[in-house]
gemmi code that builds the backbone of each chain (N, CA, C; Angstrom):
import gemmi

chains = {
    "A": [
        ("UNK", (32.905, 4.860, -61.079), (31.821, 4.174, -60.393), (31.551, 4.840, -59.058)),
        ("UNK", (30.309, 4.783, -58.650), (29.967, 5.434, -57.390), (30.427, 4.592, -56.210)),
        ("UNK", (30.666, 5.258, -55.103), (31.073, 4.565, -53.893), (30.649, 5.359, -52.678)),
        ("UNK", (30.621, 4.667, -51.551), (30.208, 5.260, -50.287), (31.218, 4.880, -49.229)),
        ("UNK", (31.546, 5.831, -48.362), (32.425, 5.553, -47.235), (31.685, 5.848, -45.935)),
        ("UNK", (31.710, 4.891, -45.048), (31.187, 5.083, -43.699), (32.375, 4.852, -42.770)),
        ("UNK", (32.995, 5.920, -42.316), (34.323, 5.817, -41.704), (34.381, 5.116, -40.356)),
        ("UNK", (33.273, 5.063, -39.646), (33.309, 4.474, -38.309), (32.632, 3.112, -38.329)),
        ("UNK", (33.309, 2.113, -37.789), (32.694, 0.790, -37.739), (31.547, 0.752, -36.738)),
        ("UNK", (31.752, 1.423, -35.601), (30.739, 1.390, -34.542), (30.590, 2.772, -33.940)),
        ("UNK", (29.363, 3.104, -33.633), (29.050, 4.369, -32.965), (28.346, 4.036, -31.665)),
        ("UNK", (28.907, 4.485, -30.573), (28.294, 4.299, -29.258), (27.733, 5.625, -28.786)),
        ("UNK", (26.510, 5.592, -28.288), (25.881, 6.821, -27.811), (24.975, 6.475, -26.634)),
        ("UNK", (24.905, 7.380, -25.682), (24.022, 7.171, -24.533), (22.589, 7.491, -24.936)),
        ("UNK", (21.678, 6.741, -24.355), (20.258, 6.987, -24.626), (19.904, 8.428, -24.284)),
        ("UNK", (19.177, 9.079, -25.193), (18.781, 10.465, -24.993), (19.727, 11.470, -25.606)),
        ("UNK", (20.932, 11.020, -25.940), (21.897, 11.921, -26.575), (21.688, 11.940, -28.081)),
        ("UNK", (22.224, 12.998, -28.738), (22.109, 13.034, -30.211), (22.948, 11.929, -30.849)),
        ("UNK", (22.414, 11.396, -31.941), (23.089, 10.332, -32.686), (23.455, 10.858, -34.069)),
        ("UNK", (24.698, 10.626, -34.468), (25.145, 10.976, -35.813), (25.881, 9.794, -36.407)),
        ("UNK", (25.508, 9.423, -37.621), (26.202, 8.379, -38.361), (26.689, 9.009, -39.662)),
        ("UNK", (27.986, 8.905, -39.898), (28.591, 9.655, -40.996), (28.632, 8.859, -42.297)),
        ("UNK", (28.489, 9.603, -43.401), (28.551, 8.998, -44.735), (29.110, 10.019, -45.707)),
        ("UNK", (30.087, 9.626, -46.483), (30.554, 10.433, -47.601), (30.458, 9.595, -48.859)),
        ("UNK", (30.306, 10.269, -49.985), (30.077, 9.534, -51.220), (30.962, 10.066, -52.334)),
        ("UNK", (31.078, 9.262, -53.369), (31.793, 9.653, -54.581), (30.954, 9.210, -55.758)),
        ("UNK", (30.594, 10.163, -56.616), (29.736, 9.829, -57.753), (29.895, 10.899, -58.824)),
        ("UNK", (29.667, 10.511, -60.059), (29.650, 11.480, -61.143), (28.262, 12.075, -61.242)),
        ("UNK", (28.187, 13.394, -61.240), (26.895, 14.036, -61.368), (26.134, 14.094, -60.061)),
        ("UNK", (24.860, 14.374, -60.195), (24.019, 14.531, -59.008), (23.624, 13.170, -58.437)),
        ("UNK", (23.807, 13.006, -57.148), (23.527, 11.695, -56.551), (22.106, 11.576, -56.030)),
        ("UNK", (21.646, 10.351, -55.998), (20.517, 9.981, -55.168), (21.128, 9.285, -53.953)),
        ("UNK", (20.735, 9.699, -52.763), (21.342, 9.173, -51.545), (20.282, 8.563, -50.633)),
        ("UNK", (20.669, 7.518, -49.931), (19.713, 6.757, -49.124), (20.357, 6.323, -47.815)),
        ("UNK", (19.510, 6.142, -46.802), (19.898, 5.475, -45.575), (18.950, 4.317, -45.317)),
        ("UNK", (19.571, 3.216, -44.864), (18.824, 2.022, -44.509), (19.249, 1.563, -43.125)),
        ("UNK", (18.354, 0.816, -42.465), (18.658, 0.237, -41.170), (18.408, -1.262, -41.243)),
        ("UNK", (19.253, -2.016, -40.546), (19.087, -3.470, -40.507), (19.128, -3.937, -39.064)),
        ("UNK", (18.070, -4.607, -38.655), (18.013, -5.232, -37.347), (18.487, -6.671, -37.486)),
        ("UNK", (18.919, -7.305, -36.404), (19.489, -8.657, -36.497), (18.585, -9.639, -37.228)),
        ("UNK", (19.195, -10.374, -38.139), (18.509, -11.441, -38.889), (17.333, -10.924, -39.708)),
        ("UNK", (17.423, -9.677, -40.126), (16.373, -9.083, -40.953), (16.965, -8.487, -42.213)),
        ("UNK", (16.107, -8.188, -43.165), (16.518, -7.458, -44.344), (16.669, -5.979, -44.030)),
        ("UNK", (17.105, -5.215, -45.014), (17.290, -3.788, -44.811), (15.962, -3.054, -44.941)),
        ("UNK", (15.798, -2.046, -44.087), (14.594, -1.215, -44.142), (14.979, 0.200, -44.548)),
        ("UNK", (14.229, 0.759, -45.455), (14.464, 2.110, -45.935), (14.127, 3.128, -44.857)),
        ("UNK", (15.021, 4.106, -44.647), (14.792, 5.170, -43.672), (14.441, 6.503, -44.340)),
        ("UNK", (15.277, 6.915, -45.280), (15.055, 8.202, -45.934), (15.910, 8.303, -47.187)),
        ("UNK", (15.598, 9.338, -47.992), (16.330, 9.535, -49.235), (16.473, 11.014, -49.540)),
        ("UNK", (17.520, 11.324, -50.285), (17.681, 12.644, -50.884), (17.694, 12.463, -52.389)),
        ("UNK", (16.777, 13.171, -53.062), (16.731, 13.140, -54.529), (17.088, 14.526, -55.064)),
        ("UNK", (16.362, 15.514, -54.569), (16.606, 16.889, -54.969), (15.894, 17.784, -53.975)),
        ("UNK", (16.171, 19.099, -54.062), (15.424, 20.011, -53.206), (16.120, 20.301, -51.899)),
        ("UNK", (15.344, 20.400, -50.838), (15.843, 20.760, -49.520), (16.947, 19.811, -49.081)),
        ("UNK", (18.044, 20.393, -48.611), (19.187, 19.565, -48.216), (18.932, 18.759, -46.956)),
        ("UNK", (17.980, 19.155, -46.150), (17.636, 18.424, -44.940), (16.404, 17.578, -45.228)),
        ("UNK", (16.575, 16.275, -45.120), (15.452, 15.381, -45.385), (15.089, 14.649, -44.102)),
        ("UNK", (13.804, 14.436, -43.930), (13.304, 13.745, -42.739), (12.774, 12.376, -43.154)),
        ("UNK", (12.976, 11.421, -42.245), (12.553, 10.070, -42.573), (11.807, 9.411, -41.434)),
        ("UNK", (11.886, 8.092, -41.441), (11.147, 7.302, -40.460), (11.810, 7.355, -39.085)),
        ("UNK", (11.006, 7.111, -38.049), (11.486, 6.923, -36.669), (12.257, 8.126, -36.135)),
        ("UNK", (11.971, 9.324, -36.643), (12.616, 10.519, -36.125), (13.992, 10.805, -36.684)),
        ("UNK", (14.425, 10.036, -37.672), (15.726, 10.265, -38.292), (15.653, 11.357, -39.355)),
        ("UNK", (16.773, 12.023, -39.531), (16.912, 12.999, -40.597), (18.346, 12.941, -41.122)),
        ("UNK", (18.557, 13.496, -42.293), (19.897, 13.514, -42.870), (20.080, 14.806, -43.636)),
        ("UNK", (21.331, 15.252, -43.658), (21.637, 16.507, -44.345), (22.573, 16.258, -45.508)),
        ("UNK", (22.147, 16.663, -46.680), (22.961, 16.556, -47.883), (23.873, 17.769, -47.968)),
        ("UNK", (25.161, 17.543, -48.099), (26.132, 18.619, -48.231), (26.963, 18.347, -49.478)),
        ("UNK", (26.637, 19.080, -50.550), (27.282, 18.797, -51.830), (28.765, 19.137, -51.810)),
        ("UNK", (29.133, 20.232, -51.162), (30.532, 20.652, -51.164), (31.421, 19.670, -50.407)),
        ("UNK", (30.857, 19.043, -49.375), (31.607, 18.065, -48.601), (31.300, 16.632, -49.032)),
        ("UNK", (30.480, 16.474, -50.033), (30.022, 15.151, -50.511), (29.639, 14.252, -49.340)),
        ("UNK", (28.802, 14.785, -48.474), (28.409, 14.030, -47.288), (26.899, 13.940, -47.182)),
        ("UNK", (26.472, 12.944, -46.437), (25.049, 12.722, -46.203), (24.923, 12.047, -44.845)),
        ("UNK", (25.150, 12.803, -43.796), (25.178, 12.257, -42.437), (23.762, 12.049, -41.906)),
        ("UNK", (23.578, 10.940, -41.229), (22.296, 10.606, -40.608), (22.300, 11.110, -39.169)),
        ("UNK", (21.154, 11.666, -38.753), (21.098, 12.236, -37.410), (19.774, 11.908, -36.755)),
        ("UNK", (19.842, 11.864, -35.422), (18.628, 11.761, -34.622), (18.861, 12.561, -33.357)),
        ("UNK", (17.970, 13.450, -33.016), (18.208, 14.351, -31.876), (18.343, 13.633, -30.539)),
        ("UNK", (17.592, 12.546, -30.350), (17.593, 11.862, -29.063), (17.511, 10.352, -29.314)),
        ("UNK", (18.612, 9.659, -29.091), (18.672, 8.240, -29.430), (17.901, 7.381, -28.440)),
        ("UNK", (17.329, 6.308, -28.951), (16.625, 5.313, -28.143), (17.397, 4.001, -28.165)),
        ("UNK", (17.225, 3.212, -27.127), (17.880, 1.901, -27.105), (17.450, 1.081, -28.332)),
        ("UNK", (16.211, 1.249, -28.737), (15.696, 0.499, -29.888), (16.314, 0.935, -31.215)),
        ("UNK", (17.090, 2.018, -31.204), (17.806, 2.445, -32.416), (19.083, 1.642, -32.639)),
        ("UNK", (19.443, 0.807, -31.696), (20.633, -0.030, -31.851), (20.428, -0.971, -33.029)),
        ("UNK", (21.272, -0.838, -34.023), (21.122, -1.606, -35.267), (22.304, -1.292, -36.161)),
        ("UNK", (22.267, -1.873, -37.354), (23.287, -1.628, -38.366), (22.717, -0.660, -39.393)),
        ("UNK", (23.461, 0.400, -39.677), (22.976, 1.444, -40.577), (23.847, 1.506, -41.822)),
        ("UNK", (23.171, 1.575, -42.979), (23.866, 1.623, -44.256), (23.493, 2.873, -45.025)),
        ("UNK", (24.503, 3.488, -45.612), (24.323, 4.587, -46.544), (24.484, 4.030, -47.960)),
        ("UNK", (23.731, 4.579, -48.917), (23.806, 4.074, -50.292), (23.675, 5.225, -51.277)),
        ("UNK", (24.224, 5.033, -52.491), (24.199, 6.074, -53.512), (23.962, 5.465, -54.889)),
        ("UNK", (23.266, 6.209, -55.720), (23.170, 5.851, -57.126), (23.226, 7.118, -57.960)),
        ("UNK", (23.527, 6.977, -59.261), (23.718, 8.145, -60.134), (22.940, 7.940, -61.419)),
        ("UNK", (21.649, 8.029, -61.375), (20.822, 7.661, -62.525), (20.962, 8.562, -63.727)),
        ("UNK", (21.400, 9.799, -63.522), (21.472, 10.705, -64.658), (22.577, 10.337, -65.616)),
        ("UNK", (23.471, 9.492, -65.188), (24.533, 9.030, -66.072), (24.247, 7.628, -66.575)),
        ("UNK", (23.003, 7.233, -66.514), (22.609, 5.923, -67.031), (23.107, 4.768, -66.202)),
        ("UNK", (23.548, 5.067, -65.005), (24.087, 4.006, -64.157), (23.185, 3.866, -62.952)),
        ("UNK", (22.436, 2.815, -62.938), (21.499, 2.641, -61.838), (21.974, 1.652, -60.790)),
        ("UNK", (23.267, 1.429, -60.777), (23.805, 0.615, -59.690), (23.550, 1.320, -58.377)),
        ("UNK", (23.202, 0.561, -57.385), (22.980, 1.074, -56.046), (24.125, 0.559, -55.186)),
        ("UNK", (25.031, 1.480, -54.817), (26.233, 1.092, -54.083), (26.056, 1.413, -52.606)),
        ("UNK", (26.462, 0.478, -51.747), (26.333, 0.626, -50.312), (27.688, 0.796, -49.642)),
        ("UNK", (27.660, 1.471, -48.501), (28.830, 1.485, -47.652), (28.908, 0.193, -46.845)),
        ("UNK", (29.935, 0.106, -45.998), (30.159, -1.113, -45.219), (29.250, -1.210, -44.005)),
        ("UNK", (28.603, -0.100, -43.678), (27.687, -0.123, -42.559), (28.310, 0.358, -41.262)),
        ("UNK", (27.457, 0.900, -40.407), (27.876, 1.330, -39.066), (27.008, 0.631, -38.051)),
        ("UNK", (27.660, -0.001, -37.090), (26.904, -0.574, -35.978), (26.662, 0.532, -34.960)),
        ("UNK", (25.419, 0.788, -34.669), (25.055, 1.779, -33.656), (24.650, 1.052, -32.383)),
        ("UNK", (25.273, 1.440, -31.291), (24.938, 0.872, -29.988), (24.474, 2.018, -29.100)),
        ("UNK", (23.229, 1.952, -28.672), (22.680, 2.964, -27.776), (22.685, 2.389, -26.368)),
        ("UNK", (23.393, 3.061, -25.497), (23.613, 2.559, -24.141), (22.557, 3.127, -23.196)),
        ("UNK", (21.865, 2.236, -22.480), (20.792, 2.727, -21.592), (21.332, 3.606, -20.469)),
    ],
    "B": [
        ("UNK", (4.470, -3.395, -46.582), (5.772, -3.878, -47.034), (5.724, -4.197, -48.525)),
        ("UNK", (6.849, -3.899, -49.184), (6.949, -4.217, -50.601), (6.845, -5.708, -50.803)),
        ("UNK", (6.197, -6.101, -51.923), (6.027, -7.512, -52.204), (7.268, -8.102, -52.829)),
        ("UNK", (8.149, -8.593, -52.025), (9.368, -9.212, -52.521), (9.659, -10.447, -51.691)),
        ("UNK", (9.869, -11.551, -52.360), (10.041, -12.836, -51.695), (11.284, -13.517, -52.217)),
        ("UNK", (12.095, -13.996, -51.289), (13.276, -14.765, -51.665), (13.075, -16.226, -51.280)),
        ("UNK", (13.563, -17.107, -52.134), (13.516, -18.523, -51.810), (14.752, -19.230, -52.345)),
        ("UNK", (15.272, -20.209, -51.600), (14.860, -20.556, -50.245), (15.384, -19.534, -49.246)),
        ("UNK", (14.978, -19.646, -48.012), (15.481, -18.747, -46.974), (16.788, -19.260, -46.375)),
        ("UNK", (16.935, -20.559, -46.386), (18.157, -21.171, -45.895), (18.524, -22.330, -46.812)),
        ("UNK", (19.838, -22.484, -47.043), (20.267, -23.621, -47.856), (21.680, -24.009, -47.473)),
        ("UNK", (21.876, -25.309, -47.371), (23.213, -25.869, -47.196), (23.504, -26.715, -48.423)),
        ("UNK", (24.639, -26.493, -49.031), (24.979, -27.216, -50.246), (26.443, -27.614, -50.212)),
        ("UNK", (26.792, -28.547, -51.084), (28.169, -29.025, -51.125), (28.998, -28.268, -52.163)),
        ("UNK", (30.256, -28.162, -51.898), (31.173, -27.527, -52.842), (31.076, -28.191, -54.208)),
        ("UNK", (31.014, -27.364, -55.231), (30.979, -27.869, -56.597), (29.598, -28.040, -57.181)),
        ("UNK", (28.588, -27.922, -56.366), (27.223, -28.083, -56.886), (26.663, -26.741, -57.336)),
        ("UNK", (25.794, -26.750, -58.347), (25.130, -25.495, -58.734), (23.979, -25.193, -57.785)),
        ("UNK", (23.772, -23.905, -57.565), (22.709, -23.462, -56.674), (21.986, -22.289, -57.330)),
        ("UNK", (20.670, -22.290, -57.247), (19.890, -21.168, -57.770), (19.025, -20.579, -56.674)),
        ("UNK", (19.138, -19.276, -56.517), (18.300, -18.527, -55.587), (17.295, -17.724, -56.399)),
        ("UNK", (16.095, -17.642, -55.848), (15.035, -16.963, -56.584), (14.568, -15.723, -55.843)),
        ("UNK", (14.310, -14.675, -56.603), (13.705, -13.451, -56.084), (12.454, -13.172, -56.889)),
        ("UNK", (11.350, -12.990, -56.192), (10.069, -12.760, -56.842), (9.453, -11.485, -56.301)),
        ("UNK", (8.993, -10.609, -57.204), (8.375, -9.358, -56.773), (6.969, -9.240, -57.361)),
        ("UNK", (6.128, -8.538, -56.612), (4.766, -8.288, -57.083), (4.529, -6.798, -57.294)),
        ("UNK", (5.595, -5.990, -57.330), (5.487, -4.538, -57.424), (5.661, -4.007, -58.840)),
        ("UNK", (6.028, -4.873, -59.778), (6.264, -4.456, -61.167), (7.378, -3.414, -61.280)),
        ("UNK", (8.352, -3.493, -60.375), (9.473, -2.557, -60.425), (10.452, -2.940, -61.512)),
        ("UNK", (11.093, -1.930, -62.089), (12.005, -2.159, -63.204), (13.326, -2.782, -62.760)),
        ("UNK", (13.866, -2.277, -61.641), (15.213, -2.687, -61.248), (15.173, -3.776, -60.187)),
        ("UNK", (16.046, -4.745, -60.371), (16.209, -5.798, -59.367), (17.704, -6.029, -59.159)),
        ("UNK", (18.077, -6.319, -57.926), (19.485, -6.419, -57.543), (19.718, -7.677, -56.714)),
        ("UNK", (20.905, -8.214, -56.832), (21.375, -9.250, -55.916), (22.629, -8.744, -55.210)),
        ("UNK", (22.602, -8.837, -53.874), (23.740, -8.458, -53.045), (24.127, -9.643, -52.178)),
        ("UNK", (25.379, -9.618, -51.743), (25.775, -10.512, -50.679), (26.278, -9.665, -49.507)),
        ("UNK", (25.996, -10.159, -48.303), (26.403, -9.444, -47.100), (27.349, -10.312, -46.301)),
        ("UNK", (28.526, -9.788, -46.033), (29.544, -10.479, -45.269), (30.108, -9.528, -44.229)),
        ("UNK", (30.434, -10.028, -43.063), (31.001, -9.173, -42.009), (32.234, -8.427, -42.506)),
        ("UNK", (32.261, -7.140, -42.232), (33.397, -6.320, -42.633), (33.357, -5.820, -44.054)),
        ("UNK", (32.394, -6.312, -44.831), (32.293, -5.900, -46.233), (30.985, -5.185, -46.552)),
        ("UNK", (30.079, -5.185, -45.644), (28.798, -4.550, -45.930), (28.044, -5.301, -47.008)),
        ("UNK", (27.351, -4.563, -47.840), (26.599, -5.138, -48.945), (27.381, -4.926, -50.230)),
        ("UNK", (27.619, -5.989, -50.944), (28.333, -5.893, -52.214), (27.430, -6.381, -53.341)),
        ("UNK", (27.392, -5.596, -54.394), (26.518, -5.883, -55.525), (27.094, -7.004, -56.375)),
        ("UNK", (26.270, -8.010, -56.647), (26.692, -9.142, -57.469), (26.299, -8.890, -58.926)),
        ("UNK", (25.007, -8.741, -59.155), (24.457, -8.419, -60.469), (23.217, -7.580, -60.263)),
        ("UNK", (22.834, -6.865, -61.304), (21.551, -6.210, -61.240), (20.884, -6.256, -62.609)),
        ("UNK", (19.592, -5.977, -62.610), (18.808, -6.018, -63.837), (18.027, -4.724, -63.980)),
        ("UNK", (17.995, -4.199, -65.196), (17.240, -2.979, -65.469), (16.086, -3.237, -66.420)),
        ("UNK", (15.741, -4.495, -66.610), (14.595, -4.866, -67.409), (14.669, -6.338, -67.761)),
        ("UNK", (13.602, -6.837, -68.372), (13.591, -8.244, -68.779), (14.742, -8.492, -69.747)),
        ("UNK", (15.527, -9.482, -69.437), (16.690, -9.904, -70.206), (17.833, -8.880, -70.206)),
        ("UNK", (17.710, -7.811, -69.441), (18.756, -6.788, -69.354), (19.425, -6.861, -67.988)),
        ("UNK", (20.678, -7.287, -67.982), (21.394, -7.416, -66.720), (22.804, -6.849, -66.859)),
        ("UNK", (23.413, -6.575, -65.723), (24.778, -6.059, -65.729), (25.494, -6.575, -64.492)),
        ("UNK", (26.830, -6.607, -64.586), (27.620, -7.122, -63.491), (27.809, -6.084, -62.404)),
        ("UNK", (27.930, -6.567, -61.186), (28.297, -5.727, -60.073), (29.763, -5.906, -59.739)),
        ("UNK", (30.123, -5.592, -58.526), (31.526, -5.607, -58.120), (32.065, -6.981, -57.767)),
        ("UNK", (31.197, -7.958, -57.509), (31.649, -9.299, -57.126), (30.912, -10.350, -57.936)),
        ("UNK", (30.960, -10.251, -59.243), (30.140, -11.107, -60.099), (30.799, -12.442, -60.460)),
        ("UNK", (32.075, -12.602, -60.230), (32.749, -13.842, -60.625), (32.131, -15.035, -59.900)),
        ("UNK", (31.790, -16.068, -60.672), (31.212, -17.275, -60.095), (29.700, -17.245, -59.999)),
        ("UNK", (29.117, -16.135, -60.422), (27.661, -15.978, -60.366), (27.118, -15.622, -61.748)),
        ("UNK", (25.913, -16.089, -62.020), (25.188, -15.656, -63.203), (23.749, -15.359, -62.810)),
        ("UNK", (23.074, -14.584, -63.644), (21.692, -14.205, -63.342), (20.850, -14.337, -64.598)),
        ("UNK", (19.556, -14.410, -64.381), (18.614, -14.385, -65.488), (17.329, -13.708, -65.051)),
        ("UNK", (16.741, -13.004, -66.007), (15.466, -12.353, -65.760), (14.617, -12.509, -67.018)),
        ("UNK", (13.791, -13.516, -67.002), (12.935, -13.801, -68.156), (11.549, -13.170, -68.010)),
        ("UNK", (11.218, -12.775, -66.805), (9.955, -12.090, -66.530), (10.231, -10.919, -65.594)),
        ("UNK", (9.384, -9.918, -65.654), (9.582, -8.745, -64.799), (9.674, -9.136, -63.335)),
        ("UNK", (8.866, -10.113, -62.924), (8.739, -10.408, -61.506), (9.798, -11.328, -60.931)),
        ("UNK", (10.581, -11.989, -61.766), (11.529, -12.978, -61.253), (12.968, -12.666, -61.663)),
        ("UNK", (13.865, -12.778, -60.682), (15.287, -12.548, -60.920), (16.030, -13.680, -60.227)),
        ("UNK", (16.690, -14.502, -61.011), (17.350, -15.686, -60.487), (18.859, -15.470, -60.406)),
        ("UNK", (19.424, -15.930, -59.307), (20.877, -15.891, -59.120), (21.379, -17.327, -59.064)),
        ("UNK", (22.341, -17.646, -59.912), (22.896, -18.994, -59.950), (24.374, -18.974, -59.605)),
        ("UNK", (24.716, -19.822, -58.656), (26.113, -20.090, -58.362), (26.478, -21.301, -59.193)),
        ("UNK", (27.331, -21.109, -60.162), (27.559, -22.135, -61.168), (28.204, -23.380, -60.573)),
        ("UNK", (29.121, -23.183, -59.656), (29.788, -24.287, -58.963), (30.186, -23.746, -57.595)),
        ("UNK", (29.360, -24.010, -56.614), (29.487, -23.341, -55.323), (30.848, -23.621, -54.665)),
        ("UNK", (31.380, -22.573, -54.050), (32.627, -22.676, -53.283), (32.383, -22.162, -51.872)),
        ("UNK", (33.276, -22.517, -50.962), (33.101, -22.102, -49.568), (33.127, -20.583, -49.425)),
        ("UNK", (33.825, -19.905, -50.329), (33.879, -18.438, -50.266), (32.544, -17.791, -50.630)),
        ("UNK", (31.628, -18.585, -51.137), (30.300, -18.068, -51.460), (29.309, -18.284, -50.324)),
        ("UNK", (29.789, -18.824, -49.222), (28.970, -18.864, -48.015), (28.696, -17.430, -47.583)),
        ("UNK", (27.419, -17.069, -47.487), (27.075, -15.674, -47.240), (25.574, -15.564, -47.032)),
        ("UNK", (25.145, -14.348, -46.748), (23.730, -14.036, -46.772), (23.465, -13.231, -48.036)),
        ("UNK", (22.504, -13.677, -48.820), (22.198, -13.048, -50.097), (20.880, -12.296, -50.001)),
        ("UNK", (20.911, -11.060, -50.464), (19.713, -10.232, -50.451), (19.343, -9.824, -51.865)),
        ("UNK", (18.071, -9.890, -52.131), (17.502, -9.346, -53.354), (16.858, -8.008, -53.013)),
        ("UNK", (16.924, -7.080, -53.948), (16.284, -5.781, -53.768), (15.607, -5.371, -55.059)),
        ("UNK", (14.576, -4.555, -54.925), (13.873, -4.021, -56.084), (13.745, -2.516, -55.934)),
        ("UNK", (13.701, -1.820, -57.063), (13.455, -0.380, -56.995), (12.768, 0.081, -58.265)),
        ("UNK", (12.055, 1.183, -58.111), (11.346, 1.749, -59.242), (12.151, 2.845, -59.904)),
        ("UNK", (11.467, 3.712, -60.598), (12.116, 4.803, -61.317), (11.582, 6.146, -60.819)),
        ("UNK", (12.244, 7.209, -61.227), (11.823, 8.547, -60.842), (11.935, 8.750, -59.343)),
        ("UNK", (10.928, 9.341, -58.761), (10.981, 9.637, -57.332), (10.817, 8.374, -56.478)),
        ("UNK", (10.309, 7.328, -57.084), (10.141, 6.069, -56.345), (11.362, 5.194, -56.517)),
        ("UNK", (12.489, 5.749, -56.189), (13.742, 5.105, -56.538), (14.386, 4.371, -55.374)),
        ("UNK", (13.788, 4.449, -54.181), (14.399, 3.722, -53.074), (14.219, 2.223, -53.270)),
        ("UNK", (15.195, 1.467, -52.788), (15.154, 0.017, -52.937), (14.466, -0.618, -51.746)),
        ("UNK", (13.784, -1.706, -52.020), (13.171, -2.513, -50.983), (13.808, -3.886, -51.026)),
        ("UNK", (14.043, -4.438, -49.838), (14.823, -5.657, -49.731), (13.978, -6.846, -49.313)),
        ("UNK", (14.395, -8.001, -49.814), (13.838, -9.246, -49.320), (14.433, -9.592, -47.968)),
        ("UNK", (13.992, -10.695, -47.405), (14.408, -11.102, -46.061), (15.759, -11.802, -46.057)),
        ("UNK", (16.268, -12.126, -47.225), (17.590, -12.725, -47.294), (17.562, -14.239, -47.379)),
        ("UNK", (18.631, -14.781, -47.958), (18.857, -16.224, -48.024), (20.217, -16.513, -47.420)),
        ("UNK", (20.206, -17.340, -46.394), (21.480, -17.733, -45.773), (21.965, -18.999, -46.463)),
        ("UNK", (23.079, -18.867, -47.175), (23.641, -19.992, -47.930), (24.943, -20.439, -47.281)),
        ("UNK", (25.018, -21.731, -47.017), (26.237, -22.321, -46.473), (26.756, -23.358, -47.462)),
        ("UNK", (28.008, -23.207, -47.848), (28.638, -24.159, -48.765), (29.671, -24.959, -47.970)),
        ("UNK", (29.445, -26.268, -47.910), (30.313, -27.126, -47.087), (31.195, -28.023, -47.963)),
    ],
}
model = gemmi.Model(1)
for chain_id, residues in chains.items():
    chain = gemmi.Chain(chain_id)
    for i, (resn, *xyz) in enumerate(residues, 1):
        res = gemmi.Residue()
        res.name, res.seqid = resn, gemmi.SeqId(i, " ")
        for name, pos in zip(("N", "CA", "C"), xyz):
            atom = gemmi.Atom()
            atom.name, atom.element = name, gemmi.Element(name[0])
            atom.pos, atom.b_iso = gemmi.Position(*pos), 0.0
            res.add_atom(atom)
        chain.add_residue(res)
    model.add_chain(chain)
structure = gemmi.Structure()
structure.add_model(model)
structure.setup_entities()
């Protein structure tokens, strides 16, 4: 079964500094990978996805993520963090080519951007 | 925003009573999911559906059942609610092919007393 690990519970970063949120995955075959963001008392919002092609994918709000097959990682990045980026971030994976369309999430990372 | 609605948004119920949560979509997406979100556990999959009357268990399915009699509706039933089922429940929908990202409802906060 597929799984996702987000090793850090919380990421603190100063406003204007680069932001990185780490994600590693385990799946049979080629993965579909996703990042979501959740603001307090809200549902999850889709940020970006990797399906195939270029390993660097760009998404909403200036976020991007890099797919690294050899390291089974899909880290989320933003060059310059904003206070408004403070939220809970989730990485997710699915493996549709094996007939398994379960969408598995990591435990989430709380991002705190310090003014 | 994707057309996905959860009802009710908030519910308080007593231990031992059955509870049904509803997820309704207007996107005609094939896949529908029920998750629960708890501090320290992230999102855990309860059940999911890959078509009308086609469902499968997730990682925390004990005590829950689901039904999907129409493409647009996916019901989650707590057969006999327990305090450990106090949680926030999210429904999600996703399509196929390149449109495979999931879209989430606003959540249902369920308290079992």
